[in-house]
C-alpha positions as CSV (number, residue, x, y, z in Angstrom):
1,T,0.1,-0.1,0.1
2,V,0.9,3.8,-0.3
3,E,0.2,6.0,1.7
4,C,-1.8,8.7,-0.4
5,S,-4.4,5.5,-1.0
6,P,-7.3,5.3,-1.6
7,C,-7.5,8.6,-3.2
8,M,-9.5,8.1,-6.2
9,L,-8.3,11.0,-7.8
10,R,-8.2,10.5,-12.1
11,D,-5.3,12.4,-12.3
12,C,-2.5,11.3,-10.0
13,P,0.1,14.1,-8.6
14,I,2.7,11.6,-7.9
15,D,3.1,8.5,-10.1
16,H,0.2,5.9,-9.9
17,R,2.0,4.2,-7.3
18,C,-1.1,2.6,-6.1
19,M,-1.5,1.1,-9.4
20,T,2.0,0.1,-10.6
21,R,3.0,-1.6,-7.3
22,I,0.3,-4.0,-8.0
23,S,0.6,-7.2,-10.0
24,A,-2.4,-8.5,-12.2
25,G,-1.9,-11.7,-9.9
26,E,-2.4,-9.9,-6.8
27,V,-5.4,-8.3,-8.5
28,F,-6.8,-11.4,-9.5
29,E,-6.3,-13.0,-5.9
30,R,-8.0,-10.1,-4.0
31,A,-11.3,-10.3,-6.6
32,A,-11.6,-13.8,-6.3
33,I,-11.9,-13.6,-2.5
34,I,-14.3,-10.9,-3.1
35,L,-16.6,-12.9,-5.4
36,N,-16.4,-16.1,-3.7
37,Y,-14.7,-18.0,-6.4
């Protein structure tokens, strides 16, 4: 996680760390948990 998360800004004033420091696998794992897959 990053200190500014979650900000929900469309234009990041930093460098989109919250989006670039997460892998597709991590997203899939969390989505599977949320969706009870």
